[in-house]
C-alpha positions in Angstrom: 118.2 -33.2 -20.2 117.4 -29.4 -20.5 117.1 -29.5 -23.9 114.8 -32.8 -24.2 112.7 -30.9 -21.4 112.6 -28.0 -23.5 111.2 -30.0 -26.5 108.8 -32.0 -24.7 107.4 -29.0 -23.5 107.4 -27.5 -27.5 105.5 -30.3 -28.6 102.8 -30.5 -26.1 102.0 -27.0 -26.9 102.2 -27.9 -30.8 99.6 -30.2 -30.1 97.3 -28.4 -27.9 97.4 -25.8 -30.5 96.7 -28.3 -33.2 93.7 -30.1 -31.4 92.2 -26.2 -30.9 92.4 -25.3 -34.2 91.1 -28.6 -35.9 89.6 -27.8 -39.3 87.1 -31.5 -39.3 84.8 -32.4 -36.8 83.2 -36.4 -36.6 80.1 -36.0 -35.4 77.4 -39.2 -35.2 74.1 -38.4 -36.4 71.0 -40.4 -35.1 68.0 -40.8 -37.8 64.8 -41.2 -36.9 61.4 -41.6 -38.9 61.6 -39.9 -42.5 65.7 -39.5 -42.4 66.4 -43.1 -41.5 63.8 -44.4 -43.9 65.5 -42.5 -46.3 69.3 -43.4 -45.5 67.9 -47.0 -44.3 70.4 -47.3 -41.3 69.8 -45.9 -37.9 72.8 -44.1 -37.6 75.9 -42.2 -39.5 79.2 -40.7 -38.8 79.8 -37.9 -40.5 82.8 -34.9 -40.7 82.2 -31.2 -41.3 84.2 -28.4 -41.1 84.8 -26.8 -37.8 82.1 -24.2 -36.5 79.2 -25.2 -38.6 75.9 -25.2 -36.9 73.7 -27.8 -36.5 71.6 -27.3 -39.1 74.3 -28.1 -41.4 73.8 -31.5 -40.7 69.6 -31.7 -42.1 71.1 -29.4 -45.0 74.0 -32.0 -46.1 71.7 -34.9 -45.8 68.7 -33.3 -47.8 71.5 -32.9 -50.1 71.9 -36.5 -50.6 68.3 -37.4 -50.3 66.3 -34.2 -51.3 62.8 -36.1 -50.7 63.6 -35.1 -47.4 63.5 -31.5 -48.0 59.3 -31.7 -47.2 60.6 -32.3 -43.5 63.8 -29.4 -43.2 61.5 -26.3 -41.1 59.7 -28.9 -38.9 62.9 -31.0 -37.6 64.0 -30.3 -34.3 67.8 -30.9 -33.2 69.7 -32.7 -30.0 73.1 -32.2 -29.5 74.2 -34.4 -26.5 70.6 -35.6 -25.4 69.9 -31.8 -25.2 67.5 -30.0 -27.4 69.1 -27.3 -29.2 68.4 -24.4 -31.4 69.3 -24.9 -35.1 72.2 -22.2 -35.4 73.8 -24.0 -32.5 77.6 -25.2 -33.1 78.5 -28.5 -33.4 81.6 -29.5 -31.6 84.2 -32.9 -32.4 82.3 -35.7 -31.0 78.7 -34.6 -31.0 75.6 -37.2 -31.1 73.6 -35.8 -33.1 69.6 -36.7 -33.2 67.2 -35.5 -36.2 63.7 -35.2 -35.2 60.7 -35.1 -37.4 57.6 -34.5 -36.4 55.8 -38.4 -35.9 52.6 -39.8 -35.4 51.0 -43.2 -34.7 49.3 -45.3 -32.0 
């Protein structure tokens, strides 16, 4: 019985360490305006290395669609419904929005 309990505690500790040191995170990216037009979808699910800033999402999208580069310096970022600075680090499960300037009437 003691051995089984020790094994369970060890497994729980190992699982906690593994989840804390996860090397890849998954984020959902909501696309608007020019980003949505380029990708022809309103949402993407992407994987990134752990400890990446939110601006890495923009960089990746521009790498796939270079015509979006004109929006790089004027896009606003949001994570989980809060506007954030470009160097804000992503966390696993975050919902990211990229908001380029829009106009219309």
